[in-house]
C-alpha angles and dihedrals in degrees: 000000000000108000123230107232124239108267142097138289113148107181091354129120096259119221127291120209125193106216131176114227128205111248130190127287095030097295129128126223135186121242131173128220135191111200123204116243120230124229117276125241121230113228128183110312127042108295121214124180152232163249122225128217133210110275129200125231096223144001116289128236097032108172116222090234094045117130093214129055127183124204140164127244109270095018131103129250125189124218110206122239126233126281091256135019129219127234097217140031124038133283129203142201108222132196137194128170098234144350095268094057111099096194121085125199121214106231093178129010113192124190105206102203100042093035088229118158128197118191124193107246094238086061101046116130089009101078138065117191114199106220092196096059104007095238120153127222116198130188104216134242123177091250091058092082113120145069127328135182142168117235130187124217092255094050111086102186105344130106132096119278117223116208112225121203117194116197133187116234111241118254116233108282123246123216125215131184129189099204149354100200122128111248095025130109106251118202121195117193124202107208129189119187101188127044137012114283116221095187145007123208125190130194137175117216090347092302134100116279121272109257095246093066116097130212127205143174097046089319093298093115124058116203121201109189122209090354118219133186086267085071089064112116148081117306123195132193119203118194123190142179133170095281106033150010137202141181136209127183135186136188115242118198115185114226120215104247091204091059090051091052092047091052089050094052090048090051090046093052090048096053091047090051090051092051091048092052091049090050093051093045091051090048090056093051091051091051090055 
């Protein structure tokens, strides 16, 4: 099952992941899951949430002979088998963390004639070896990133390595703002708690941002300088990486700072008046 990453989507659509699950007899089938969304946590600034978008388990268009594969944590990738298979001997799928590592681990060791299959304990219940074409399906954990290759019995140290990149799907982003007052500098922060974001895209009222807006911190923060009523609107932040994308929006209404000051003055006068009345009343009681 493809897990739903921690994050927030109160009232949103959540996230859909398309995962390939291992089925019986070495075949791979496709299943769909709609995970539930946990409730968000409010931290610091005002928190406004969010709409999710359908996310894919792995990069599209992967060629069977490609030397790089990309997959999402919890989903399954399939390493292709060779052009032809043997009727004797053994074959193995090997793994090493990086090119500099001299030791290869045998993820799967398959004896062709006896149909005997050995699986490395760390990969138990996560791999499906197809005995008819020697392909390998692997349900991904983050630690699975590294190099994989198929090696036959007669091949000493040959065989093409495939680079596997394992990426965490992004959580639903959370939007924070520090102010909504006219004349102030408003900061909107687009925060993702799970996964590495490759890009942030901001829009206002479903259109590109006006030119006078500024972005900082790798585009994760939107700055509105000297905010005016014209800055009122719906703002959205879309985050993407190779295996997922999500979008959050909020409605910003600019408040008139002069009205806030006037209300504060009126409140202050009312408090002072009440204190004076109490002092006078207390003096009258003492005189009696």
